N, CA, C and O atoms as CSV, one atom per row, in Angstrom:
chain,resi,resn,atom,element,x,y,z
A,1,MET,N,N,90.269,110.409,75.946
A,1,MET,CA,C,90.474,110.019,77.788
A,1,MET,C,C,91.574,111.190,78.378
A,1,MET,O,O,92.645,111.319,77.785
A,2,ASN,N,N,91.351,111.801,79.236
A,2,ASN,CA,C,92.504,112.190,79.832
A,2,ASN,C,C,93.662,111.406,80.586
A,2,ASN,O,O,93.215,110.599,81.401
A,3,GLN,N,N,94.762,111.447,80.518
A,3,GLN,CA,C,95.545,110.101,80.732
A,3,GLN,C,C,96.249,110.329,82.303
A,3,GLN,O,O,96.899,109.584,83.037
A,4,ASN,N,N,95.855,111.507,82.399
A,4,ASN,CA,C,95.868,111.824,83.924
A,4,ASN,C,C,94.905,111.321,84.814
A,4,ASN,O,O,95.041,111.474,86.028
A,5,LEU,N,N,93.797,110.645,84.248
A,5,LEU,CA,C,92.438,109.981,84.963
A,5,LEU,C,C,93.321,108.487,85.499
A,5,LEU,O,O,94.099,107.750,84.895
A,6,VAL,N,N,92.839,108.468,86.754
A,6,VAL,CA,C,93.428,106.609,87.069
A,6,VAL,C,C,91.886,106.095,87.412
A,6,VAL,O,O,91.033,106.848,87.880
A,7,ASP,N,N,91.705,104.951,87.161
A,7,ASP,CA,C,90.937,103.815,87.916
A,7,ASP,C,C,91.300,103.358,89.036
A,7,ASP,O,O,92.209,102.531,89.113
A,8,PHE,N,N,90.482,103.939,90.370
A,8,PHE,CA,C,91.120,103.678,91.484
A,8,PHE,C,C,89.630,102.746,92.420
A,8,PHE,O,O,88.427,102.874,92.650
A,9,PRO,N,N,90.792,101.817,92.680
A,9,PRO,CA,C,89.329,100.648,93.033
A,9,PRO,C,C,88.603,101.793,94.202
A,9,PRO,O,O,88.992,102.936,94.441
A,10,GLU,N,N,87.603,101.163,94.723
A,10,GLU,CA,C,86.485,101.768,95.479
A,10,GLU,C,C,87.080,102.551,96.811
A,10,GLU,O,O,86.797,103.695,97.165
A,11,LYS,N,N,88.104,101.495,97.537
A,11,LYS,CA,C,88.672,101.948,98.946
A,11,LYS,C,C,89.903,101.779,98.702
A,11,LYS,O,O,90.370,100.642,98.649
A,12,LEU,N,N,90.739,103.003,98.485
A,12,LEU,CA,C,92.069,102.992,98.575
A,12,LEU,C,C,92.862,103.703,99.726
A,12,LEU,O,O,92.792,104.904,99.987
A,13,PRO,N,N,93.710,102.667,100.440
A,13,PRO,CA,C,94.145,103.885,101.942
A,13,PRO,C,C,94.561,105.149,101.351
A,13,PRO,O,O,94.790,105.152,100.141
A,14,ALA,N,N,94.716,106.407,102.137
A,14,ALA,CA,C,94.849,107.865,101.952
A,14,ALA,C,C,96.117,107.353,101.437
A,14,ALA,O,O,96.131,107.312,100.207
A,15,GLN,N,N,97.412,106.863,102.130
A,15,GLN,CA,C,98.621,107.211,101.740
A,15,GLN,C,C,98.979,106.564,100.272
A,15,GLN,O,O,99.753,106.990,99.415
A,16,GLU,N,N,98.113,105.331,100.275
A,16,GLU,CA,C,98.065,104.966,98.425
A,16,GLU,C,C,97.694,106.260,97.314
A,16,GLU,O,O,98.393,106.599,96.359
A,17,LEU,N,N,96.493,106.813,97.707
A,17,LEU,CA,C,96.093,108.079,96.817
A,17,LEU,C,C,97.272,109.112,96.194
A,17,LEU,O,O,97.593,109.457,95.057
A,18,LEU,N,N,97.944,109.550,98.149
A,18,LEU,CA,C,98.492,110.618,98.334
A,18,LEU,C,C,99.851,110.525,97.205
A,18,LEU,O,O,100.391,111.528,96.738
A,19,LYS,N,N,100.267,109.071,96.884
A,19,LYS,CA,C,101.312,109.247,95.805
A,19,LYS,C,C,100.614,110.081,94.349
A,19,LYS,O,O,101.169,111.012,93.766
A,20,PHE,N,N,99.347,109.502,93.989
A,20,PHE,CA,C,99.055,110.472,92.550
A,20,PHE,C,C,98.648,111.831,92.534
A,20,PHE,O,O,98.221,112.313,91.485
A,21,ILE,N,N,98.742,112.614,93.735
A,21,ILE,CA,C,98.686,113.781,93.756
A,21,ILE,C,C,99.988,115.030,93.509
A,21,ILE,O,O,100.430,115.479,94.567
A,22,PRO,N,N,100.434,115.439,92.583
A,22,PRO,CA,C,101.527,116.016,92.831
A,22,PRO,C,C,101.852,117.131,94.027
A,22,PRO,O,O,101.025,118.011,94.266
A,23,ALA,N,N,102.893,117.058,94.638
A,23,ALA,CA,C,103.165,117.614,95.778
A,23,ALA,C,C,103.369,119.339,95.475
A,23,ALA,O,O,103.537,120.169,96.369
A,24,ASP,N,N,103.322,119.580,94.299
A,24,ASP,CA,C,103.276,121.106,94.126
A,24,ASP,C,C,101.822,121.443,93.781
A,24,ASP,O,O,101.878,122.280,92.881
A,25,ALA,N,N,100.967,121.263,93.983
A,25,ALA,CA,C,99.123,121.189,93.221
A,25,ALA,C,C,98.826,122.628,93.592
A,25,ALA,O,O,99.026,122.894,94.777
A,26,LYS,N,N,98.480,123.404,92.979
A,26,LYS,CA,C,98.188,124.485,93.134
A,26,LYS,C,C,96.447,124.487,93.606
A,26,LYS,O,O,96.081,125.491,94.217
A,27,ALA,N,N,95.802,123.816,93.440
A,27,ALA,CA,C,94.503,123.412,93.698
A,27,ALA,C,C,94.173,121.987,93.674
A,27,ALA,O,O,94.938,121.230,93.076
A,28,ILE,N,N,93.064,121.500,94.287
A,28,ILE,CA,C,93.105,119.947,94.562
A,28,ILE,C,C,91.207,120.207,94.933
A,28,ILE,O,O,90.717,121.019,95.719
A,29,VAL,N,N,90.552,119.281,94.121
A,29,VAL,CA,C,88.988,119.292,94.224
A,29,VAL,C,C,88.470,117.574,95.086
A,29,VAL,O,O,88.488,116.716,94.204
A,30,GLU,N,N,88.268,117.268,95.762
A,30,GLU,CA,C,88.251,116.003,96.145
A,30,GLU,C,C,86.865,115.384,96.460
A,30,GLU,O,O,86.488,115.372,97.632
A,31,LEU,N,N,86.248,114.976,95.681
A,31,LEU,CA,C,84.551,114.933,95.610
A,31,LEU,C,C,84.418,113.138,96.734
A,31,LEU,O,O,84.982,112.051,96.610
A,32,GLY,N,N,83.497,113.623,97.628
A,32,GLY,CA,C,83.009,112.637,98.398
A,32,GLY,C,C,84.484,112.434,99.049
A,32,GLY,O,O,85.312,111.670,98.553
A,33,CYS,N,N,84.726,113.235,100.262
A,33,CYS,CA,C,86.116,113.057,101.276
A,33,CYS,C,C,85.706,112.381,102.232
A,33,CYS,O,O,86.751,112.002,102.761
A,34,GLY,N,N,84.677,111.882,102.944
A,34,GLY,CA,C,84.348,111.353,103.941
A,34,GLY,C,C,84.773,112.093,105.422
A,34,GLY,O,O,84.097,112.901,106.058
A,35,ASN,N,N,86.276,111.482,105.795
A,35,ASN,CA,C,86.256,112.362,107.064
A,35,ASN,C,C,87.676,112.969,106.814
A,35,ASN,O,O,88.505,113.122,107.711
A,36,SER,N,N,87.899,113.349,105.306
A,36,SER,CA,C,89.012,114.616,105.319
A,36,SER,C,C,90.750,114.323,105.651
A,36,SER,O,O,91.744,115.039,105.767
A,37,THR,N,N,90.407,112.595,105.734
A,37,THR,CA,C,91.648,112.168,105.885
A,37,THR,C,C,92.997,112.467,104.974
A,37,THR,O,O,94.136,112.681,105.391
A,38,ILE,N,N,92.466,112.413,103.422
A,38,ILE,CA,C,93.505,112.423,102.848
A,38,ILE,C,C,93.845,114.157,102.511
A,38,ILE,O,O,94.964,114.530,102.159
A,39,ALA,N,N,92.601,115.151,102.704
A,39,ALA,CA,C,93.296,116.339,102.776
A,39,ALA,C,C,93.965,117.018,104.028
A,39,ALA,O,O,94.463,118.143,103.978
A,40,SER,N,N,93.933,116.266,105.105
A,40,SER,CA,C,94.198,116.835,106.270
A,40,SER,C,C,96.219,116.108,106.211
A,40,SER,O,O,97.268,116.650,106.558
A,41,GLN,N,N,95.940,114.766,105.628
A,41,GLN,CA,C,97.682,114.467,105.492
A,41,GLN,C,C,98.122,115.595,103.870
A,41,GLN,O,O,99.195,116.191,103.785
A,42,TYR,N,N,97.481,115.628,103.225
A,42,TYR,CA,C,98.389,116.114,101.853
A,42,TYR,C,C,98.305,117.946,102.396
A,42,TYR,O,O,99.209,118.733,102.116
A,43,LYS,N,N,97.338,118.256,103.007
A,43,LYS,CA,C,97.932,119.529,103.369
A,43,LYS,C,C,99.286,120.015,104.672
A,43,LYS,O,O,99.704,121.126,105.002
A,44,GLN,N,N,99.602,118.817,105.074
A,44,GLN,CA,C,101.059,118.716,105.850
A,44,GLN,C,C,102.066,118.753,104.618
A,44,GLN,O,O,102.929,119.628,104.687
A,45,ILE,N,N,102.077,117.901,103.467
A,45,ILE,CA,C,102.859,117.752,101.959
A,45,ILE,C,C,102.662,119.506,101.544
A,45,ILE,O,O,103.642,120.217,101.324
A,46,ASN,N,N,101.951,119.761,101.516
A,46,ASN,CA,C,101.972,121.273,100.853
A,46,ASN,C,C,100.691,122.268,101.081
A,46,ASN,O,O,99.803,122.410,100.241
A,47,PRO,N,N,100.735,122.974,102.425
A,47,PRO,CA,C,100.493,123.708,103.127
A,47,PRO,C,C,99.246,124.933,102.421
A,47,PRO,O,O,98.130,125.315,102.772
A,48,HIS,N,N,100.372,125.303,101.028
A,48,HIS,CA,C,99.714,126.204,100.322
A,48,HIS,C,C,98.931,125.992,99.092
A,48,HIS,O,O,98.738,126.837,98.217
A,49,CYS,N,N,98.568,124.968,99.110
A,49,CYS,CA,C,97.586,123.995,98.320
A,49,CYS,C,C,96.405,124.805,98.397
A,49,CYS,O,O,96.468,125.271,99.535
A,50,ARG,N,N,95.415,125.225,97.881
A,50,ARG,CA,C,93.730,125.225,97.592
A,50,ARG,C,C,93.026,123.843,97.632
A,50,ARG,O,O,92.815,123.185,96.613
A,51,TYR,N,N,92.692,123.467,98.831
A,51,TYR,CA,C,92.186,122.406,98.633
A,51,TYR,C,C,90.511,122.747,99.060
A,51,TYR,O,O,90.058,123.516,99.908
A,52,ILE,N,N,89.847,121.853,98.115
A,52,ILE,CA,C,88.394,121.709,98.084
A,52,ILE,C,C,87.842,120.664,98.187
A,52,ILE,O,O,88.064,119.710,97.441
A,53,GLU,N,N,86.652,120.665,99.563
A,53,GLU,CA,C,86.515,119.190,99.541
A,53,GLU,C,C,84.583,119.341,99.319
A,53,GLU,O,O,83.941,120.326,99.681
A,54,ILE,N,N,84.082,118.290,98.752
A,54,ILE,CA,C,82.573,118.129,98.581
A,54,ILE,C,C,82.214,117.256,99.046
A,54,ILE,O,O,82.607,116.216,98.516
A,55,LYS,N,N,81.689,117.170,99.741
A,55,LYS,CA,C,80.800,115.661,100.514
A,55,LYS,C,C,79.437,115.722,99.889
A,55,LYS,O,O,78.596,116.559,99.561
A,56,SER,N,N,79.668,114.164,99.884
A,56,SER,CA,C,78.705,113.568,99.222
A,56,SER,C,C,77.553,113.965,100.075
A,56,SER,O,O,76.688,114.749,99.683
A,57,ASP,N,N,77.561,113.292,101.497
A,57,ASP,CA,C,76.573,113.171,102.266
A,57,ASP,C,C,77.363,114.126,103.928
A,57,ASP,O,O,77.967,113.636,104.882
A,58,PRO,N,N,76.912,115.872,103.574
A,58,PRO,CA,C,77.099,116.408,104.916
A,58,PRO,C,C,76.960,116.068,106.368
A,58,PRO,O,O,77.050,116.823,107.337
A,59,GLU,N,N,76.836,115.398,106.347
A,59,GLU,CA,C,76.058,115.048,107.685
A,59,GLU,C,C,76.901,113.836,108.276
A,59,GLU,O,O,76.564,113.309,109.337
């Protein structure tokens, strides 16, 4: 098992999730990104990261 994987509770505040993302990440893929809160906050930390969002319900 990959030691970088963390078993998150179903709903965790964006600020808590951001603690697990390296500040110098080159690319991030977020599944089921909802209203893109984490993406917008992380882009302030690392504007050069390639952030890919895959929405579970595009509507």
